[in-house]
N, C-alpha and C positions, 0 to 999 in steps of 0.2 A: 599568428592570427591574421586571417585574410582581411582585405579591405571590406568585404561584405560583412564579416563578423564585427568589425569595428563600427560599422554604421547600423548594425541591427538594432531595432527598437526594443526587442525583448532580450533579456540576458540569456534566456534559454537558447537563442540562436546567435548570441554574441559571446559574452564572457564564459558561459557555461556550456557552449555548444558541444564540446567533446564529451561532457558528462551525460548529455541527452541523446547521443548518436543512436543508441540502440532503439529508441522510440521513434526516431525520425522516419524510417521507411513505413512505419505503421500508422502514425497519427498525422503525418504531413498531408498537404493537398495531394501529393502523389499517392500516398497510402490510401486516401479516401477514394480517389478515382480508380485505383487498382481494385479496391474492394467492391466498388460499384460494378466494374467490369466482371468480376467473379460472380456476383449475384445474377447479373443479366445473362451471362453464359450458362450458368447452372439452370436458370429458369427455362431457357430455350431448350436445353438438353432434356429437362423433365417433361416439357410439353411434347417434344418429339417422341418420347417414350410412351405417351398416352394413346392407346389404340383409337379412342373415340375422336381424336383430333386428326382425322384422315388427311386433311389438306397439308399437313406437315409430316413429311416422310420421316420415318425413324432413321437416326444416324447410325452409320456403321462405326466400328471401333476406331478406324482411322480418322473419321470426321469428328468423333468425340474428342480424340486426342488433340486434333488440330484446334478445335474450339477452346479446349481447356488451356492450351498453350498460349492463347491470346491473353489469358489472365496470369498464368504462372510465369510467362516470359515478358510480362508487361514492363516496358522500359520508360525512362525519362523522355525519350523521343516520342513514344506513344502518348504519354501524358501531355506533352507539349502540343501534339496534334489535337487532342481532346480540347485543350484550352483554346486552340485556334478556332475550332468549330464553335466553341462557346461564345466567341466574340460575335458570331452571327446570330446564334440562337438566343443569347442572353439567358440561357437556362442550362445549368450544369449537368443535370441528369439527362436531358434531351441530347446534350452533346455526346455523352457516353453512348447513348443509343445509336446516334448517327455514326460515331466512330466504328462501332461493331458492324453496322450495316455496310459501311464503306469497305471494311475488310471482307465481308461476305460477298459483296458485289464483285470483288476481284478474284473470287474463288468459284469457278463455274459449278462445281458439285454442290455448293451451299447457297448459291444465289437465290434460289427459290424460297429459302427459309427466312429471308431478310425481314419480311413484314411480321414475323412472329417474335422478333426481338422486342422486348418490352410489352408483350401481348397482355392486354387487360390490366396493366399495371398503372398505378399512380407513382409519382416520384418517391413518395414515402415508403412504398413497398420495397423499393431498392435501397433507399437510404437507411431505413431502420435495420435492415439485415446487414448492410455494409458496416454501420457503426457497431453493431453487435459483434461482427467478425473481428473488427479492429480491436475492440475491448478484450475479446477473448484472447487474441494473439498478444496484445500488449501485456495482459496479466500473466499468461502462461509462459511466455518466452522472455519477459523482461522483469516485470515488477515482482512476481512471486519468487523467481530465482534470486533476485537481488535481496529481497527480504529474508529468504532462507539463508543466504550467505551471512547476513548480519546475525541471524539466529545462531548459526554455528560458531561465529566469532564470540558471541556472548556466552554460549555454552562452554566453550573452551576456557574463557576467562573465569566463569563461575566455578568450574571444577578446579582450575589452577589456584584460585584464591579462596577456596571453600573454607579453609581453616584460618584465614588471616583476619583476626579479630579487629573490630573497629568500634568506636563509640557511636552509638545511634544518637540521633537528635530528633526528638519530637517537639514540635513548636520551636525548633531552633535551639532547644536546650538539651543538656546531657540526658540520655535515656539508657535503658537496658542495652548492653552491647549486642552486636550482631557480627556478621563477617562480611567482608567485601564480596565474597562469592555468593552469599545468600542474597545480598541486595541486587546483584546482577541476575541471579536466578529468578527473583521476583519479576524483573522486566522480561526476561526470557519467557517465562510462563505466560505473561499477559500477551506478549507479542505472538507467541505460537497459537494462543487461543484465538486471537483476532484474525490471524492468517487463515486458520482452519475454518472460521466462520465465513470469511470472504470466499474461500474456495467452494463453498456450498451454495453460493448465490447463483440462481438461474438467470441467464441472460435471454429474455424472450424475444421472439420475432413474429412478424405477421406478413402475409402477402394476400390481402383480401380486397384490394381495389379502392376506389375513390372515397368511400365512406365506411368501408369495413363489411359490406354486405354481398360482395361478389356480383354486383349488379351487371356489369358488362360481361363477366364470365358466363353467367347463366343465360343471357340472351344469345351469346355466340354459340355455346355448347351446352344446352340444357341437360344433356344426357350424362355429363360428367359430374361426379360428386366432388364439387370444388372444395367443400369444407375438409373432406378427408385428403384431397389432393394437396391442399395448402399445408396441412399438418405434416404429411409425409415429406414435403419439400423442405419446410423449415427445419424439421428434425434431421433431415439428411445433411443439413449444413452444420450440424453439431450444436444447434440451438434449441431452446425450449419454445414451444408453440403457444402463442397467445390467441385464443379463438375469438375474443371480444375486444374490438377496437373501433375507434372512429377512423378518420383518414390516417391518423398517426397512431403508431404503437405508443402507449402512454408513458413509456420510459421509467416505469416503476423499478424495473430491474437495474437500470443504469443508476437510478437514485440510491438503491440499496448498495450497489457496488461502490459508489462514491462515498457513501456513509461509512462503509467498511474500511475503505482506504483512509478516511478521516480518523477513524478510531485507531488504526495502526499508527498514523502520524501523531495522534495525541499521546499515545504511549511513548513514542520516540521523543516528543517534546519534553515529556516528564524526565526521560533518561538524560537528555541534553542538559537540562537544568540541574539535575542531581550531580552529574559528572562535573559540570562547571563548578558547582559548590565544593565538591570533594577536591578538585584541583586547587581551588582557593584556600582550602584548609590545609593543603599539603599532603593529603592522603594519597594523591597520585602526583607523580612528576610526568613530564612529557619529554619524549626523545627529541633532541635538537638536531635539526637538519642543517648541514653546512650551507652557509650563504643566506639562510633565511633570516629575515628581520622581524622582530616582534613589535617594535615601536620605532617610529621615525625619530624619536628624541631620547628614549630611554633604552640604552643598549642591553640592559639586563633582562628585558621582558621576554617571556615565552608565553604568549597568550593562547587561550583555549579556542583558537579561531575556528577549528573544524566543528566544534560543538555549537558555536555561535552561528556559523554559516548554516549548519543543519537546522537549527531552531528557526532561523529566519525563513529558510526555504520551506520548511514544514508549515509555517504560518501562512505563507502565500498559497501553498497548495491547498490548505484547509479552507481558506477564504474562497477559492475557486470551486473546490469540491462541494462546499456547502451551498454555493449558489446553484451548482448543477442539480443537487438533490432537491433543492427547494423549488427551483423554477421549472425544470424539465417535465415533471408530471402534470403541469398545468397548461392547458391549451383551450382557447375560447371555442365553444361549440364543437363542430366537427374537425376544425383545424385552424390554427393560425401559424404564422411563420416565425414566431419568436424563438422557437427551439433551434431553428436552423443555424443561426449565428452562434448560439451558445454551444451547440454540439461541436462546432469547429474548434472550440477552445479546450475540449477534453484532454488533448495531448499535453497542453500546457500545465494543467493541474497535475497530471501524472508525472510530467517531466520534473517539476519542482520537487515532487516526492522522491524521484530517482536521484536527483542531484543531492538531496539531503541524505539518502542512504549511502551514497558514495562518500560524502563528507564524514558521516558517522563511522563508516568502516575505516577510513583513513585515521580519524581521531582516536578510535579505540586502539588501533595498531601502534600509536605513539605512546600510549599510557604505560607507566611503570608504577607499581605499588610502592609506597614508601613506608616500610615497616617501622622505622624509627619514629616517624611522626605519629603513626597510628598508636604505637606503644606509649609515647609521651602523653597523648590525650587520655588514654585509658588509665595510666598511672596517676593522673591528676584528678581522677573522678571516682574515688572510692565510694562516694555516696550512692552510686547507681546500684550497689549491692543491697541497699535498703529494701528493695522489692523482694529479694530472696529471703532476707532475714524475717521481714514481717509476715511473709507467706508461711514460712516454717513455724513461726510463733502461732499463727492461726491454727495450724494443724494440731498443736499441742495445747490449745485452749488458754494461752497466756492472755492476760487482760490488755485490751486496747493496743494490740500490736501495731496497727497502722498509725495510731496517734503517737505512740512512743517513738517510732522511727521518724515520723514527721517532725517531732520536736527535736530529734537528734540531727536531722539532715537538711530540712527544708530551707533553702535560701542560703545555706552556709556550707562551706567545704568541710570535708571530714577526712581524717587521715586513716591510713591502714591500722595504726595502733589504736586509735580511739574506737574504731569499729570492732577490732578484735577484743578490746576491753568490754564493750557492750555485749558481744556474743558470749564471752566467757562467763558473764554473770547471768545468763539465761538458764532457767530451770527446764532443760530439755535433755534427752538422752545423749550420752557421751558420743556415740557414733554420729549422731546428727550434728552435734556441736563441732566435731572434728571436720565434718563435711563443709560446714559453713566457714570454719576457720581456714580451710584450704582454698576457698574461693578467692579469686582475684577478678578485677574487671576484665582481664584478658581471657580468662577461662569461663566466664559466666556468659556463655553463648548458646546454651540450650542445645537444640537439635540443628542449629544453623548449618554446620558443616555437612551433616548428612543430607539436609534438605537441598543444599546447594549442588550436591552431586546427583540427586535423583532425577532431575529434569533433563 
């Protein structure tokens, strides 16, 4: 751990820095500046390709490649130069504009294009597209692959444990048996559903000037169809076009994306708490790592720390993501600056989600099912077969089947022998009676095993 990480204010950049490294080039200050440079360069290239803008000569292939390399090869040294310029401008986007102009001024064939950098743009034209690109990259390259890896881990466990019967607990009380695999398949299905929903969310962008009306654009070049031009440009960046905005893109798409990540995180919190409980019951044991300490005073402890860590980080993430989705779509009149500082924290919300995904993956990898403990719980709860017996009694019209089983089982234990005695006395077909007599808590799992393998 470096001195810098030891003094970091946020654990994302301190204790958990290594867990969040994949997001750092995307959501850091460097990542934001790089994305702004990308948008400015692409806007300049698009302007030069418009025949009506005669004062800006079209770029040849070599010039386009050189310009795009400013973004693709953008370095920490370049970012430091932008920050140096910002110390004079006291404006971060203007500093990016001046940085690009500085580079163009040093290149004779492109010097004349300098004043078309940031042409007709307000800062928010650049920023909204930069953040949209950052979110798209962060999701597609980091968050979604990490979530998919967790899905695959859960799928493997669900299939492996498809037939491993366990006592279900509704309201914390013994209930109809299920299997470990089916319980994991439930989470798998929920997570896959939410990830699929998140992938469908459009990330919109705009580039329409100071208040969203192309005012300066039209005055400078009235012959250009700026509405269509803006649409082509935004869509060329791989984003959805928002034709109606004030000075700022209203961030509804970001709010949807954050809400989708929150729903994924909520499913995972549910998983963390359930696994924690199953470990407590002894249904799972955890692999022991040499040298690891579970408690500073109780040597025997093997704590479910990965699931606790994940749950805590998911909670922090959801608090941030919730603020993003509630605050970002609200701006006074045509623009206020409250979104600016909030947007800078987007990476922190996703970083805590990523840290949790890592902890969950690690925790699941340590789990080992404990068949003997599962069997012991099932063998001690023959009363859970009361559901099956009273349902069959209903089929054959026996009087008050629910009430009879309730009187036999509710609030009291029941043994295998007493249940068999009750079943033997039922006036039902022999074949059906034999099927009931063959039931045990361990084999009364319905379609659980099949369902666990389907997803």
